[in-house]
MARDREN-350485 format. One record per residue (C-alpha): x, y, z; residue in one letter; residue number from 1. Coordinates in steps of 0.1 Angstrom, whole numbers, plus 5000, padded with zeros to 4 digits. Example, Ala and Ser with C-alpha at 12.3 -4.5 7.8 and 13.67 -1.06 7.14 Angstrom:
2
+------+------+------+----+-----+
|   px |   py |   pz | aa |   i |
+------+------+------+----+-----+
| 5123 | 4955 | 5078 |  A |   1 |
| 5137 | 4989 | 5071 |  S |   2 |
+------+------+------+----+-----+
This chain:
488
+------+------+------+----+-----+
|   px |   py |   pz | aa |   i |
+------+------+------+----+-----+
| 2048 | 9310 | 5849 |  M |   1 |
| 2070 | 9301 | 5879 |  D |   2 |
| 2053 | 9306 | 5913 |  T |   3 |
| 2081 | 9328 | 5925 |  F |   4 |
| 2080 | 9350 | 5894 |  L |   5 |
| 2042 | 9354 | 5897 |  I |   6 |
| 2045 | 9366 | 5933 |  K |   7 |
| 2074 | 9389 | 5924 |  A |   8 |
| 2055 | 9405 | 5896 |  V |   9 |
| 2025 | 9411 | 5918 |  Q |  10 |
| 2047 | 9426 | 5945 |  L |  11 |
| 2066 | 9449 | 5922 |  I |  12 |
| 2033 | 9460 | 5904 |  L |  13 |
| 2015 | 9467 | 5937 |  A |  14 |
| 2046 | 9485 | 5951 |  F |  15 |
| 2048 | 9507 | 5919 |  A |  16 |
| 2012 | 9516 | 5921 |  I |  17 |
| 2014 | 9526 | 5958 |  L |  18 |
| 2046 | 9546 | 5952 |  V |  19 |
| 2031 | 9565 | 5923 |  I |  20 |
| 1999 | 9574 | 5942 |  I |  21 |
| 2019 | 9584 | 5973 |  H |  22 |
| 2043 | 9606 | 5955 |  E |  23 |
| 2016 | 9621 | 5932 |  F |  24 |
| 1999 | 9633 | 5964 |  G |  25 |
| 2030 | 9653 | 5973 |  H |  26 |
| 2034 | 9665 | 5937 |  F |  27 |
| 1998 | 9676 | 5933 |  L |  28 |
| 1997 | 9697 | 5965 |  F |  29 |
| 2031 | 9711 | 5958 |  A |  30 |
| 2021 | 9723 | 5924 |  R |  31 |
| 1987 | 9736 | 5936 |  I |  32 |
| 2007 | 9759 | 5960 |  F |  33 |
| 2032 | 9769 | 5934 |  G |  34 |
| 2061 | 9749 | 5947 |  V |  35 |
| 2085 | 9736 | 5920 |  K |  36 |
| 2090 | 9698 | 5919 |  V |  37 |
| 2124 | 9691 | 5903 |  E |  38 |
| 2121 | 9653 | 5901 |  K |  39 |
| 2093 | 9627 | 5903 |  F |  40 |
| 2108 | 9592 | 5904 |  Y |  41 |
| 2093 | 9557 | 5908 |  I |  42 |
| 2119 | 9537 | 5928 |  F |  43 |
| 2153 | 9552 | 5937 |  F |  44 |
| 2181 | 9561 | 5912 |  D |  45 |
| 2215 | 9561 | 5929 |  P |  46 |
| 2242 | 9565 | 5902 |  W |  47 |
| 2218 | 9559 | 5873 |  F |  48 |
| 2182 | 9555 | 5863 |  E |  49 |
| 2163 | 9531 | 5839 |  L |  50 |
| 2144 | 9559 | 5823 |  F |  51 |
| 2140 | 9596 | 5825 |  K |  52 |
| 2120 | 9623 | 5807 |  W |  53 |
| 2124 | 9660 | 5811 |  N |  54 |
| 2097 | 9679 | 5791 |  P |  55 |
| 2113 | 9713 | 5797 |  E |  56 |
| 2147 | 9703 | 5785 |  K |  57 |
| 2131 | 9685 | 5755 |  R |  58 |
| 2111 | 9717 | 5747 |  R |  59 |
| 2142 | 9739 | 5749 |  K |  60 |
| 2162 | 9715 | 5727 |  K |  61 |
| 2134 | 9714 | 5701 |  K |  62 |
| 2130 | 9752 | 5702 |  K |  63 |
| 2168 | 9756 | 5697 |  S |  64 |
| 2167 | 9732 | 5667 |  Q |  65 |
| 2137 | 9751 | 5652 |  E |  66 |
| 2154 | 9785 | 5657 |  S |  67 |
| 2186 | 9774 | 5640 |  S |  68 |
| 2167 | 9763 | 5608 |  S |  69 |
| 2138 | 9788 | 5611 |  E |  70 |
| 2123 | 9804 | 5580 |  I |  71 |
| 2106 | 9838 | 5587 |  S |  72 |
| 2069 | 9835 | 5589 |  A |  73 |
| 2045 | 9859 | 5570 |  P |  74 |
| 2039 | 9892 | 5589 |  E |  75 |
| 2001 | 9886 | 5590 |  N |  76 |
| 2004 | 9851 | 5607 |  S |  77 |
| 1987 | 9849 | 5641 |  Q |  78 |
| 1995 | 9831 | 5673 |  E |  79 |
| 1971 | 9803 | 5684 |  P |  80 |
| 1947 | 9817 | 5710 |  E |  81 |
| 1929 | 9796 | 5736 |  S |  82 |
| 1948 | 9764 | 5727 |  G |  83 |
| 1982 | 9780 | 5733 |  E |  84 |
| 1971 | 9795 | 5766 |  K |  85 |
| 1958 | 9761 | 5777 |  K |  86 |
| 1990 | 9745 | 5767 |  E |  87 |
| 2011 | 9770 | 5786 |  S |  88 |
| 1991 | 9764 | 5818 |  K |  89 |
| 1996 | 9726 | 5814 |  L |  90 |
| 2033 | 9732 | 5807 |  R |  91 |
| 2036 | 9754 | 5838 |  K |  92 |
| 2020 | 9727 | 5860 |  F |  93 |
| 2037 | 9696 | 5846 |  W |  94 |
| 2065 | 9707 | 5824 |  G |  95 |
| 2093 | 9718 | 5848 |  H |  96 |
| 2097 | 9683 | 5864 |  T |  97 |
| 2120 | 9655 | 5855 |  E |  98 |
| 2101 | 9622 | 5855 |  Y |  99 |
| 2119 | 9588 | 5858 |  G | 100 |
| 2121 | 9552 | 5869 |  V | 101 |
| 2150 | 9542 | 5892 |  G | 102 |
| 2165 | 9508 | 5894 |  W | 103 |
| 2163 | 9503 | 5932 |  L | 104 |
| 2127 | 9492 | 5940 |  P | 105 |
| 2127 | 9504 | 5977 |  L | 106 |
| 2103 | 9533 | 5973 |  G | 107 |
| 2102 | 9565 | 5953 |  G | 108 |
| 2105 | 9603 | 5958 |  Y | 109 |
| 2096 | 9638 | 5947 |  C | 110 |
| 2125 | 9662 | 5949 |  K | 111 |
| 2107 | 9693 | 5961 |  I | 112 |
| 2127 | 9725 | 5957 |  A | 113 |
| 2138 | 9742 | 5989 |  G | 114 |
| 2132 | 9712 | 6012 |  M | 115 |
| 2155 | 9690 | 6032 |  I | 116 |
| 2146 | 9655 | 6020 |  D | 117 |
| 2162 | 9623 | 6009 |  E | 118 |
| 2181 | 9641 | 5981 |  S | 119 |
| 2201 | 9659 | 6008 |  M | 120 |
| 2206 | 9689 | 5984 |  D | 121 |
| 2223 | 9711 | 6010 |  T | 122 |
| 2238 | 9734 | 5984 |  E | 123 |
| 2203 | 9746 | 5973 |  Q | 124 |
| 2195 | 9753 | 6009 |  M | 125 |
| 2225 | 9777 | 6012 |  K | 126 |
| 2211 | 9799 | 5985 |  Q | 127 |
| 2185 | 9827 | 5992 |  P | 128 |
| 2150 | 9813 | 5993 |  A | 129 |
| 2129 | 9817 | 5961 |  K | 130 |
| 2092 | 9823 | 5961 |  E | 131 |
| 2086 | 9790 | 5943 |  W | 132 |
| 2105 | 9769 | 5970 |  E | 133 |
| 2089 | 9748 | 5997 |  F | 134 |
| 2106 | 9768 | 6025 |  R | 135 |
| 2090 | 9801 | 6013 |  S | 136 |
| 2055 | 9789 | 6017 |  K | 137 |
| 2033 | 9792 | 6048 |  P | 138 |
| 2035 | 9764 | 6073 |  A | 139 |
| 1999 | 9753 | 6067 |  W | 140 |
| 2007 | 9748 | 6029 |  Q | 141 |
| 2039 | 9729 | 6037 |  R | 142 |
| 2019 | 9707 | 6062 |  L | 143 |
| 1993 | 9698 | 6035 |  L | 144 |
| 2021 | 9690 | 6010 |  I | 145 |
| 2037 | 9666 | 6035 |  M | 146 |
| 2005 | 9648 | 6046 |  I | 147 |
| 1992 | 9645 | 6010 |  A | 148 |
| 2011 | 9613 | 6003 |  G | 149 |
| 1997 | 9595 | 6033 |  V | 150 |
| 1962 | 9609 | 6025 |  L | 151 |
| 1964 | 9597 | 5989 |  F | 152 |
| 1974 | 9562 | 6000 |  N | 153 |
| 1945 | 9560 | 6024 |  F | 154 |
| 1921 | 9573 | 5997 |  L | 155 |
| 1935 | 9547 | 5973 |  L | 156 |
| 1927 | 9519 | 5998 |  A | 157 |
| 1892 | 9532 | 6002 |  I | 158 |
| 1887 | 9534 | 5964 |  L | 159 |
| 1900 | 9498 | 5959 |  I | 160 |
| 1878 | 9484 | 5987 |  Y | 161 |
| 1848 | 9503 | 5973 |  A | 162 |
| 1855 | 9490 | 5938 |  G | 163 |
| 1858 | 9454 | 5950 |  I | 164 |
| 1825 | 9453 | 5969 |  V | 165 |
| 1808 | 9471 | 5940 |  Y | 166 |
| 1821 | 9446 | 5915 |  A | 167 |
| 1818 | 9414 | 5935 |  T | 168 |
| 1797 | 9422 | 5965 |  G | 169 |
| 1804 | 9403 | 5997 |  E | 170 |
| 1795 | 9366 | 6000 |  R | 171 |
| 1801 | 9346 | 6031 |  Y | 172 |
| 1787 | 9317 | 6051 |  V | 173 |
| 1775 | 9330 | 6085 |  P | 174 |
| 1789 | 9312 | 6115 |  F | 175 |
| 1754 | 9301 | 6123 |  S | 176 |
| 1752 | 9282 | 6090 |  E | 177 |
| 1786 | 9265 | 6095 |  A | 178 |
| 1771 | 9231 | 6106 |  K | 179 |
| 1805 | 9215 | 6110 |  M | 180 |
| 1820 | 9244 | 6129 |  G | 181 |
| 1856 | 9256 | 6122 |  M | 182 |
| 1890 | 9240 | 6121 |  D | 183 |
| 1918 | 9258 | 6140 |  Y | 184 |
| 1956 | 9259 | 6137 |  S | 185 |
| 1980 | 9245 | 6164 |  P | 186 |
| 1985 | 9280 | 6179 |  A | 187 |
| 1948 | 9283 | 6183 |  A | 188 |
| 1945 | 9248 | 6198 |  H | 189 |
| 1972 | 9257 | 6224 |  K | 190 |
| 1950 | 9285 | 6239 |  I | 191 |
| 1919 | 9265 | 6240 |  G | 192 |
| 1901 | 9264 | 6206 |  F | 193 |
| 1890 | 9230 | 6194 |  M | 194 |
| 1881 | 9218 | 6159 |  D | 195 |
| 1843 | 9221 | 6155 |  G | 196 |
| 1840 | 9252 | 6177 |  D | 197 |
| 1816 | 9278 | 6163 |  I | 198 |
| 1826 | 9315 | 6171 |  P | 199 |
| 1798 | 9335 | 6188 |  L | 200 |
| 1813 | 9367 | 6202 |  A | 201 |
| 1845 | 9386 | 6207 |  A | 202 |
| 1845 | 9407 | 6239 |  D | 203 |
| 1808 | 9404 | 6239 |  G | 204 |
| 1804 | 9416 | 6203 |  K | 205 |
| 1784 | 9392 | 6182 |  E | 206 |
| 1803 | 9375 | 6153 |  L | 207 |
| 1788 | 9365 | 6120 |  S | 208 |
| 1809 | 9376 | 6090 |  N | 209 |
| 1842 | 9358 | 6090 |  P | 210 |
| 1858 | 9387 | 6069 |  N | 211 |
| 1855 | 9409 | 6100 |  D | 212 |
| 1855 | 9383 | 6127 |  A | 213 |
| 1891 | 9369 | 6124 |  R | 214 |
| 1908 | 9402 | 6133 |  I | 215 |
| 1882 | 9409 | 6160 |  E | 216 |
| 1889 | 9375 | 6176 |  M | 217 |
| 1927 | 9378 | 6174 |  I | 218 |
| 1926 | 9412 | 6191 |  Q | 219 |
| 1900 | 9404 | 6217 |  A | 220 |
| 1906 | 9395 | 6253 |  K | 221 |
| 1879 | 9368 | 6253 |  E | 222 |
| 1861 | 9349 | 6226 |  V | 223 |
| 1829 | 9329 | 6231 |  S | 224 |
| 1823 | 9297 | 6211 |  V | 225 |
| 1796 | 9271 | 6208 |  R | 226 |
| 1810 | 9236 | 6215 |  R | 227 |
| 1784 | 9210 | 6211 |  G | 228 |
| 1755 | 9221 | 6234 |  D | 229 |
| 1777 | 9243 | 6256 |  S | 230 |
| 1791 | 9278 | 6253 |  I | 231 |
| 1828 | 9281 | 6262 |  V | 232 |
| 1848 | 9313 | 6268 |  N | 233 |
| 1884 | 9313 | 6257 |  I | 234 |
| 1910 | 9339 | 6269 |  S | 235 |
| 1932 | 9353 | 6242 |  I | 236 |
| 1968 | 9360 | 6252 |  P | 237 |
| 1983 | 9394 | 6243 |  S | 238 |
| 2010 | 9377 | 6222 |  D | 239 |
| 1985 | 9355 | 6203 |  F | 240 |
| 1989 | 9376 | 6171 |  M | 241 |
| 2026 | 9370 | 6171 |  L | 242 |
| 2022 | 9333 | 6176 |  K | 243 |
| 1999 | 9332 | 6146 |  L | 244 |
| 2024 | 9352 | 6126 |  D | 245 |
| 2052 | 9328 | 6134 |  E | 246 |
| 2030 | 9299 | 6125 |  E | 247 |
| 2020 | 9314 | 6091 |  M | 248 |
| 2057 | 9322 | 6082 |  K | 249 |
| 2066 | 9286 | 6089 |  S | 250 |
| 2044 | 9276 | 6060 |  G | 251 |
| 2037 | 9242 | 6074 |  N | 252 |
| 2000 | 9247 | 6084 |  Q | 253 |
| 1971 | 9247 | 6059 |  P | 254 |
| 1949 | 9265 | 6084 |  V | 255 |
| 1957 | 9302 | 6091 |  K | 256 |
| 1942 | 9306 | 6126 |  F | 257 |
| 1908 | 9292 | 6116 |  M | 258 |
| 1890 | 9279 | 6085 |  A | 259 |
| 1856 | 9265 | 6078 |  Y | 260 |
| 1853 | 9228 | 6085 |  R | 261 |
| 1842 | 9214 | 6052 |  I | 262 |
| 1842 | 9179 | 6036 |  P | 263 |
| 1870 | 9168 | 6013 |  T | 264 |
| 1852 | 9168 | 5980 |  R | 265 |
| 1871 | 9162 | 5948 |  V | 266 |
| 1864 | 9191 | 5923 |  S | 267 |
| 1885 | 9177 | 5894 |  H | 268 |
| 1909 | 9149 | 5886 |  V | 269 |
| 1942 | 9154 | 5866 |  T | 270 |
| 1945 | 9128 | 5838 |  P | 271 |
| 1975 | 9104 | 5841 |  G | 272 |
| 1981 | 9111 | 5879 |  E | 273 |
| 1976 | 9087 | 5908 |  G | 274 |
| 1940 | 9096 | 5915 |  A | 275 |
| 1929 | 9092 | 5878 |  A | 276 |
| 1947 | 9058 | 5876 |  K | 277 |
| 1929 | 9047 | 5908 |  A | 278 |
| 1895 | 9057 | 5892 |  D | 279 |
| 1888 | 9085 | 5917 |  I | 280 |
| 1860 | 9107 | 5902 |  K | 281 |
| 1848 | 9143 | 5905 |  T | 282 |
| 1823 | 9146 | 5934 |  G | 283 |
| 1839 | 9118 | 5955 |  D | 284 |
| 1842 | 9127 | 5992 |  I | 285 |
| 1874 | 9115 | 6009 |  I | 286 |
| 1869 | 9103 | 6045 |  I | 287 |
| 1901 | 9085 | 6053 |  A | 288 |
| 1938 | 9081 | 6043 |  V | 289 |
| 1949 | 9046 | 6053 |  D | 290 |
| 1936 | 9042 | 6088 |  T | 291 |
| 1934 | 9079 | 6096 |  L | 292 |
| 1900 | 9095 | 6094 |  A | 293 |
| 1898 | 9128 | 6075 |  T | 294 |
| 1865 | 9143 | 6086 |  P | 295 |
| 1874 | 9177 | 6071 |  S | 296 |
| 1895 | 9192 | 6043 |  L | 297 |
| 1922 | 9206 | 6067 |  S | 298 |
| 1926 | 9171 | 6084 |  S | 299 |
| 1931 | 9156 | 6049 |  F | 300 |
| 1957 | 9182 | 6039 |  L | 301 |
| 1976 | 9174 | 6071 |  N | 302 |
| 1975 | 9136 | 6065 |  T | 303 |
| 1991 | 9133 | 6030 |  L | 304 |
| 2026 | 9148 | 6036 |  P | 305 |
| 2052 | 9122 | 6043 |  G | 306 |
| 2039 | 9097 | 6018 |  H | 307 |
| 2063 | 9107 | 5990 |  D | 308 |
| 2062 | 9083 | 5961 |  D | 309 |
| 2041 | 9059 | 5983 |  G | 310 |
| 2009 | 9040 | 5980 |  V | 311 |
| 1980 | 9048 | 6003 |  V | 312 |
| 1945 | 9035 | 6008 |  D | 313 |
| 1919 | 9063 | 6001 |  I | 314 |
| 1885 | 9057 | 6016 |  T | 315 |
| 1858 | 9077 | 5999 |  L | 316 |
| 1821 | 9082 | 5996 |  I | 317 |
| 1805 | 9081 | 5961 |  R | 318 |
| 1770 | 9090 | 5953 |  S | 319 |
| 1750 | 9062 | 5936 |  K | 320 |
| 1725 | 9070 | 5910 |  E | 321 |
| 1690 | 9062 | 5920 |  G | 322 |
| 1699 | 9056 | 5956 |  S | 323 |
| 1700 | 9080 | 5986 |  A | 324 |
| 1726 | 9058 | 6002 |  V | 325 |
| 1761 | 9064 | 5988 |  P | 326 |
| 1788 | 9037 | 5983 |  D | 327 |
| 1818 | 9036 | 6005 |  T | 328 |
| 1849 | 9026 | 5984 |  I | 329 |
| 1886 | 9021 | 5991 |  V | 330 |
| 1911 | 9029 | 5964 |  K | 331 |
| 1948 | 9023 | 5964 |  K | 332 |
| 1965 | 9055 | 5951 |  V | 333 |
| 2001 | 9060 | 5941 |  H | 334 |
| 2013 | 9094 | 5953 |  L | 335 |
| 2039 | 9115 | 5935 |  S | 336 |
| 2074 | 9124 | 5949 |  S | 337 |
| 2058 | 9154 | 5968 |  N | 338 |
| 2029 | 9134 | 5982 |  S | 339 |
| 2004 | 9147 | 5956 |  K | 340 |
| 1976 | 9125 | 5940 |  M | 341 |
| 1965 | 9148 | 5912 |  G | 342 |
| 1932 | 9161 | 5924 |  I | 343 |
| 1915 | 9195 | 5929 |  G | 344 |
| 1894 | 9200 | 5960 |  L | 345 |
| 1864 | 9222 | 5967 |  E | 346 |
| 1874 | 9250 | 5991 |  V | 347 |
| 1844 | 9273 | 5990 |  D | 348 |
| 1822 | 9268 | 6021 |  P | 349 |
| 1793 | 9282 | 6002 |  A | 350 |
| 1793 | 9249 | 5981 |  A | 351 |
| 1783 | 9231 | 6013 |  F | 352 |
| 1764 | 9255 | 6035 |  F | 353 |
| 1739 | 9283 | 6031 |  N | 354 |
| 1756 | 9316 | 6023 |  S | 355 |
| 1748 | 9352 | 6024 |  K | 356 |
| 1754 | 9376 | 5995 |  Q | 357 |
| 1755 | 9413 | 6000 |  I | 358 |
| 1754 | 9434 | 5968 |  N | 359 |
| 1763 | 9471 | 5968 |  Y | 360 |
| 1752 | 9500 | 5945 |  S | 361 |
| 1778 | 9526 | 5937 |  L | 362 |
| 1765 | 9549 | 5964 |  L | 363 |
| 1765 | 9520 | 5989 |  Q | 364 |
| 1800 | 9508 | 5979 |  A | 365 |
| 1817 | 9541 | 5988 |  V | 366 |
| 1807 | 9542 | 6025 |  P | 367 |
| 1815 | 9504 | 6027 |  R | 368 |
| 1849 | 9512 | 6012 |  G | 369 |
| 1855 | 9539 | 6039 |  I | 370 |
| 1844 | 9514 | 6066 |  E | 371 |
| 1867 | 9487 | 6054 |  L | 372 |
| 1896 | 9511 | 6050 |  G | 373 |
| 1891 | 9525 | 6084 |  T | 374 |
| 1888 | 9490 | 6099 |  E | 375 |
| 1921 | 9479 | 6083 |  K | 376 |
| 1939 | 9511 | 6094 |  L | 377 |
| 1927 | 9506 | 6130 |  T | 378 |
| 1936 | 9470 | 6132 |  S | 379 |
| 1970 | 9476 | 6116 |  Y | 380 |
| 1978 | 9504 | 6140 |  A | 381 |
| 1967 | 9482 | 6169 |  S | 382 |
| 1989 | 9453 | 6158 |  S | 383 |
| 2020 | 9475 | 6154 |  M | 384 |
| 2024 | 9477 | 6192 |  K | 385 |
| 2035 | 9441 | 6191 |  M | 386 |
| 2065 | 9450 | 6169 |  V | 387 |
| 2082 | 9467 | 6198 |  F | 388 |
| 2082 | 9435 | 6219 |  T | 389 |
| 2111 | 9409 | 6218 |  K | 390 |
| 2089 | 9384 | 6200 |  E | 391 |
| 2076 | 9410 | 6176 |  G | 392 |
| 2111 | 9420 | 6166 |  A | 393 |
| 2117 | 9384 | 6156 |  K | 394 |
| 2086 | 9384 | 6134 |  S | 395 |
| 2096 | 9414 | 6113 |  V | 396 |
| 2098 | 9406 | 6076 |  G | 397 |
| 2110 | 9423 | 6044 |  G | 398 |
| 2100 | 9420 | 6008 |  F | 399 |
| 2100 | 9382 | 6009 |  G | 400 |
| 2074 | 9382 | 6037 |  S | 401 |
| 2053 | 9408 | 6018 |  I | 402 |
| 2056 | 9388 | 5985 |  G | 403 |
| 2046 | 9356 | 6002 |  S | 404 |
| 2011 | 9369 | 6010 |  I | 405 |
| 2002 | 9372 | 5972 |  F | 406 |
| 1985 | 9341 | 5957 |  P | 407 |
| 2005 | 9316 | 5937 |  E | 408 |
| 1981 | 9320 | 5907 |  K | 409 |
| 1971 | 9354 | 5893 |  W | 410 |
| 1938 | 9366 | 5909 |  D | 411 |
| 1929 | 9403 | 5903 |  W | 412 |
| 1905 | 9404 | 5933 |  I | 413 |
| 1931 | 9389 | 5956 |  A | 414 |
| 1958 | 9413 | 5941 |  F | 415 |
| 1937 | 9444 | 5947 |  W | 416 |
| 1927 | 9433 | 5982 |  N | 417 |
| 1964 | 9429 | 5991 |  I | 418 |
| 1973 | 9462 | 5974 |  A | 419 |
| 1946 | 9480 | 5994 |  A | 420 |
| 1960 | 9466 | 6027 |  F | 421 |
| 1995 | 9475 | 6017 |  L | 422 |
| 1984 | 9510 | 6009 |  S | 423 |
| 1969 | 9513 | 6044 |  V | 424 |
| 2001 | 9500 | 6059 |  A | 425 |
| 2022 | 9524 | 6038 |  L | 426 |
| 2001 | 9553 | 6049 |  A | 427 |
| 2004 | 9544 | 6086 |  F | 428 |
| 2042 | 9537 | 6084 |  M | 429 |
| 2048 | 9570 | 6066 |  N | 430 |
| 2030 | 9591 | 6092 |  I | 431 |
| 2051 | 9578 | 6120 |  L | 432 |
| 2071 | 9608 | 6135 |  P | 433 |
| 2105 | 9595 | 6123 |  I | 434 |
| 2129 | 9618 | 6105 |  P | 435 |
| 2131 | 9609 | 6068 |  A | 436 |
| 2095 | 9598 | 6068 |  L | 437 |
| 2066 | 9622 | 6061 |  D | 438 |
| 2057 | 9620 | 6098 |  G | 439 |
| 2091 | 9634 | 6107 |  G | 440 |
| 2085 | 9664 | 6084 |  H | 441 |
| 2051 | 9669 | 6099 |  V | 442 |
| 2066 | 9668 | 6134 |  L | 443 |
| 2090 | 9696 | 6125 |  F | 444 |
| 2062 | 9716 | 6109 |  L | 445 |
| 2040 | 9712 | 6140 |  L | 446 |
| 2069 | 9724 | 6161 |  Y | 447 |
| 2071 | 9755 | 6139 |  E | 448 |
| 2033 | 9761 | 6142 |  V | 449 |
| 2034 | 9758 | 6180 |  I | 450 |
| 2066 | 9778 | 6187 |  F | 451 |
| 2063 | 9801 | 6157 |  R | 452 |
| 2099 | 9795 | 6146 |  R | 453 |
| 2115 | 9769 | 6123 |  K | 454 |
| 2138 | 9743 | 6136 |  P | 455 |
| 2175 | 9748 | 6129 |  N | 456 |
| 2183 | 9737 | 6093 |  E | 457 |
| 2215 | 9720 | 6104 |  K | 458 |
| 2196 | 9701 | 6130 |  F | 459 |
| 2170 | 9690 | 6104 |  M | 460 |
| 2198 | 9679 | 6081 |  E | 461 |
| 2213 | 9657 | 6108 |  W | 462 |
| 2179 | 9644 | 6118 |  A | 463 |
| 2172 | 9635 | 6081 |  Q | 464 |
| 2205 | 9616 | 6078 |  M | 465 |
| 2200 | 9598 | 6111 |  I | 466 |
| 2164 | 9589 | 6101 |  G | 467 |
| 2176 | 9576 | 6067 |  M | 468 |
| 2203 | 9555 | 6084 |  G | 469 |
| 2178 | 9540 | 6109 |  L | 470 |
| 2154 | 9532 | 6080 |  L | 471 |
| 2182 | 9515 | 6061 |  L | 472 |
| 2192 | 9494 | 6091 |  L | 473 |
| 2156 | 9484 | 6095 |  L | 474 |
| 2154 | 9475 | 6059 |  L | 475 |
| 2185 | 9453 | 6061 |  I | 476 |
| 2173 | 9437 | 6093 |  Y | 477 |
| 2138 | 9429 | 6080 |  A | 478 |
| 2151 | 9414 | 6048 |  N | 479 |
| 2179 | 9396 | 6067 |  G | 480 |
| 2152 | 9380 | 6088 |  M | 481 |
| 2136 | 9367 | 6056 |  D | 482 |
| 2169 | 9351 | 6046 |  I | 483 |
| 2174 | 9335 | 6080 |  V | 484 |
| 2139 | 9320 | 6078 |  R | 485 |
| 2148 | 9304 | 6045 |  L | 486 |
| 2175 | 9283 | 6061 |  F | 487 |
| 2155 | 9273 | 6092 |  K | 488 |
+------+------+------+----+-----+
């Protein structure tokens, strides 16, 4: 399957799951409080929809057909008892909503009766309020209905993180075991990091687990590293996160901020390609390309580009059976038109250094999931302040940027990790006090609770339209920036 298609499928699938869970939160609390939900749609459906199902209309149609061809039942026939009652309760809860899938994958919605929302059904609002409408319920119930979507997205992230650590545990190489240190990207080099530095602390907090350390280092004011026999303190600029984001979007750097410095060891050789023809074997360790030394994997990856359809000298170390001293061999390798030689490389640091494995029971996985979800939410909220700077505005991205973070090959663990992060991001974005978002409705409800009167409905209608307009402009700008980057 094409790389673009794989990424697109992952993006749409993740987006659909997050939208369903978000809107189900609104739906569930609305129905618990007796509010009618007229529509439940995944994606938007302007002008037409891909699919819709209305159980109430279907039931009435079926009943009408049955009544037109009905034969009188015997007088002593009895109605079903408990089963019919149970069915009527389920029908009351689920059966008065139209469910569907729209064609525009920009979100989803619940059309809640008696509420000014994206449907902009102003005619309904002109009618006298019904007891089953949103506007007839107490403010605290309406508040819970509005925050339920955000709550469910955050709970989903916690559930995913808990499931991942329960299924796979957490395995990592502590920094103290990274004998070759770390490799750093050009943006990190510019502020003082050097290849081989071993992270020690961020703002005085000891660092060990790279899964947590990266974001702590990026958001710190000062990071301490071990460089040879010395300890060096590096000041982290306030715009460092933006510089890393720009670097990542350029797609030209194999290292995203930092990566373990590991040898370039061949994990497999593709038959018929340049490496196989040059007799390079699995287990060989590459130490130079032509006259350029490649002491680490990232340095090797930086060396090959630019040799399209050329021949290079590959210097490698090969273990020799029965001897502790390996052979040093030079092979002439013909590269492909995109500077590839047809090899796979070992990328797991645990293959070279001592690693630590943490396994979790089900009871332990839940609090760890809560911890990870909270950490992601906190770090995302902290990073959002950068969006309101000039540099931050330039780094905003749309669906292309989001899709680019998914792996090129299908990996369920990676997929769920990204989906969990996007769920946290969606929860945070939706609670912002902007009209047309859940946070805007919450803001108006808090106003009502504090001042004991509802905001003017006309004002809310205009606020909703302005909020939707601003969100549409932001959507166009973000995706436009993705298009601009394609041509840079």
